N, C-alpha and C positions, 0 to 999 in steps of 0.2 A: 369075581374073576370074569374077564372079558371073553366072549366067545371067539373061537378062531375064525379068521377071515378065509372064506373059500370063494375064489373067483368064479364067476359064472361060465367063463369060457377061456380058451387059450389066449385070446387077445388080451385079456386082463392080466394073465400071467406074464405075457411078453411085455405089456405096458409097465408092470412093476419092475421087471428085470431091467428094462431100458432106463427107467427112472433112476434106479440105483446106480447103473453104470454112468449115467450123466452126472449124478451127484459126485461120484468118485472122480470122474474126469475133470470136473470143474473145481472140486474142493471148495475152498473159501475165497476163490479168486474169480469174481464175476466177469472179469476181462477175458477169461478163458472160454466163455460162451461163444466167442467169435473165432476161436482157434480152429484151424483146418481139420484137426483130428476130432473135434467135438461137434462141428456143424452137421455132419451126416447123422450122427446119433440123435442130435436135437431135432432134426427134420423128421426122422423116422418116428420119434416119440410124438411129435406134433400130429403127424398123420394118423398114428394109431389112436391117439386121444380122440380125434375127430371121428374116426371109424367107430369106436366104442360108443361115443355119445350119440351118433346117428342111429346105431343099432338100438340103443336104449330108448331113444325117442320113438322109433318105429314100434318097438315092443309096447311101450306105454300107450301109444295112440291106438293100437289094435286092441289092447286090453280095456281101454275106456272108450271104445268106439260107439257107434250109434246104438241106442237102446230102443226096444219096441215099446209101444204104448203101455203094455202090461207090466213093465219092469218097475 
């Protein structure tokens, strides 16, 4: 049995919510991606994806930062 998914922060919760809303708004018609009602949702999702990725990159770079000679 798979373990439940627990997002690390509110951004990831919002990301998943927006992703679902976008899927519902577009349905099976990719042409709807350029619909006026879908574009703001798509743009917000894009911005949030970048925000989460940048945060993860900063976190991973600080966790694997410079090490002392004795490490």
